[in-house]
C-alpha positions in Angstrom: -165.7 -31.9 15.9 -165.7 -28.8 13.7 -163.4 -27.7 11.0 -159.9 -29.0 11.2 -157.5 -26.2 12.2 -153.8 -26.1 11.5 -150.8 -24.3 12.9 -147.0 -24.3 12.5 -144.2 -23.4 14.8 -141.1 -22.0 13.1 -137.8 -23.0 14.8 -134.2 -22.2 14.2 -131.0 -23.0 16.2 -131.2 -21.1 19.5 -135.1 -21.3 19.9 -136.5 -21.3 23.4 -137.5 -24.9 24.1 -140.3 -24.4 26.7 -142.1 -21.8 24.5 -142.0 -23.9 21.3 -142.8 -27.3 22.9 -145.6 -25.9 25.2 -147.4 -24.3 22.2 -147.0 -27.5 20.1 -148.2 -29.7 23.0 -151.2 -27.6 24.1 -152.4 -27.0 20.5 -152.2 -30.8 19.7 -154.1 -31.6 22.9 -156.8 -29.3 21.5 -157.0 -31.2 18.3 -155.1 -28.7 16.2 -152.9 -30.1 13.4 -149.5 -28.7 14.3 -146.3 -28.8 12.2 -142.9 -28.0 13.6 -141.0 -26.3 10.7 -137.2 -25.8 10.7 -136.5 -22.6 8.9 -133.1 -23.8 7.6 -132.6 -27.3 8.9 -134.5 -30.5 9.6 -132.8 -30.8 13.0 -132.5 -27.8 15.3 -131.0 -27.2 18.7 -132.6 -25.0 21.3 -130.9 -22.3 23.4 -130.6 -24.8 26.3 -129.3 -27.8 24.3 -132.5 -29.7 23.4 -132.3 -31.0 19.9 -135.5 -31.5 17.8 -136.1 -33.3 14.6 -138.7 -31.1 12.9 -141.7 -32.3 10.9 -140.5 -30.5 7.7 -138.2 -27.7 6.5 -139.7 -24.4 5.6 -138.5 -24.9 2.1 -140.6 -28.1 1.8 -143.7 -26.3 2.9 -143.1 -23.3 0.7 -142.8 -25.7 -2.3 -146.1 -27.3 -1.3 -147.8 -23.8 -0.9 -149.4 -25.0 2.3 -151.7 -22.5 4.1 -151.9 -22.6 7.9 -154.5 -21.0 10.2 -151.7 -19.9 12.6 -148.0 -19.3 12.4 -146.1 -19.2 15.8 -142.6 -17.8 16.4 -141.0 -18.8 19.8 -138.3 -16.7 21.4 -134.9 -17.6 22.7 -131.6 -16.3 21.7 -130.1 -16.3 19.2 -133.2 -18.0 17.7 -135.3 -14.8 17.7 -132.5 -12.8 16.0 -132.1 -15.5 13.4 -135.8 -15.4 12.7 -135.7 -11.6 12.5 -132.8 -11.8 9.9 -134.2 -14.7 7.8 -135.6 -13.6 4.5 -137.1 -17.1 4.1 -139.0 -16.8 7.4 -140.1 -13.3 6.6 -141.4 -14.3 3.2 -143.3 -17.2 4.7 -144.9 -15.2 7.6 -145.9 -12.4 5.3 -147.4 -14.8 2.7 -149.3 -16.8 5.4 -150.7 -13.6 6.9 -151.8 -12.4 3.4 -153.7 -15.8 3.1 -155.5 -15.1 6.4 -153.3 -16.8 9.0 -153.1 -15.4 12.5 -149.5 -14.7 13.5 -148.2 -15.2 17.1 -144.8 -14.7 18.8 -143.6 -15.0 22.3 -140.6 -13.7 24.4 -138.1 -12.2 21.9 -140.0 -13.6 19.0 -141.9 -10.4 18.4 -138.7 -8.7 17.3 -139.0 -10.7 14.1 -142.6 -9.6 13.7 -141.6 -6.0 14.2 -138.9 -6.4 11.5 -141.4 -8.0 9.1 -143.8 -5.1 9.5 -146.5 -7.2 11.2 -146.7 -5.1 14.4 -147.1 -1.7 12.7 -149.9 0.0 14.6 -150.6 -3.0 16.8 -150.5 -3.5 20.6 -147.9 -6.0 21.4 -145.7 -7.3 24.3 -142.3 -9.1 24.5 -139.6 -10.2 26.9 -138.3 -7.2 28.9 -135.5 -5.4 27.1 -136.8 -5.9 23.5 -139.4 -3.1 23.7 -137.3 -0.7 21.5 -137.2 -3.1 18.6 -141.0 -3.4 18.7 -141.5 0.3 18.9 -139.1 0.7 15.9 -141.5 -1.6 14.0 -144.5 0.6 14.9 -145.9 -1.4 17.8 -147.6 0.1 20.8 -145.8 -1.9 23.6 -147.8 -2.9 26.6 -146.8 -5.0 29.6 -149.6 -7.6 29.6 -148.6 -11.3 29.7 -150.6 -12.1 26.5 -151.7 -9.4 24.0 -154.2 -10.0 21.1 -154.6 -7.3 18.5 -156.5 -8.3 15.4 -154.7 -11.2 13.7 -151.6 -10.9 15.9 -150.9 -12.5 19.4 -147.8 -11.8 21.4 -146.6 -12.9 24.8 -143.8 -12.2 27.3 -141.8 -15.4 27.8 -141.3 -18.8 29.4 -143.5 -18.0 32.4 -146.4 -17.0 30.1 -146.1 -19.9 27.7 -149.2 -21.8 29.0 -151.4 -18.7 29.0 -150.1 -17.9 25.5 -150.8 -21.5 24.2 -154.3 -21.4 25.8 -155.1 -18.1 24.1 -154.1 -19.7 20.8 -156.5 -22.6 21.6 -159.3 -20.1 22.2 -158.6 -18.4 18.8 -158.3 -21.6 16.8 -160.8 -23.9 18.6 -163.0 -22.3 21.3 -163.2 -21.0 24.9 -164.7 -24.3 26.2 -161.8 -26.3 24.9 -159.2 -23.9 26.3 -160.9 -24.0 29.7 -161.2 -27.8 29.7 -157.5 -28.1 28.9 -156.6 -25.6 31.6 -158.6 -27.6 34.1 -157.0 -30.9 33.0 -153.5 -29.5 33.1 -154.2 -27.8 36.5 -153.4 -24.4 35.2 -153.9 -21.7 37.8 -156.3 -19.0 36.7 
């Protein structure tokens, strides 16, 4: 196997469970080293009551100065708003991007990227109803299920979570691995 790739998924209370867990699962199936990071706590509860014990807190990772190849923000409410308003999350995402990490967000998660300045001049998508926040952050909003523009990947929501996760596998690993996983998971294409 090639170079080991790493990713992290940032979660706060109110995150969308399917979006977070799908990304973690599919990336791990592809051999990517994935860390689930709690922005504020080591245990977080999703918007539909699922509680997760995270791998580490964001404070632990910042102290270790870890660099990832990819940082992912799931949606969900109020999780996406909490990510948007978190100075700790913003500082982490901006620093990871400066070190060369790709940045990805799904559903309402792109509102955080817009607030961080990550979407300025980029094509992006989001869950319907959040377009104005993206436009305010300088994004060119499109309606595609998954949008890749440079180092940024965005997606629309729960129903696009598998396509989003497989797009991330293509980026971090390769097309063949993504196609093989899609076949094994019986993903309609």
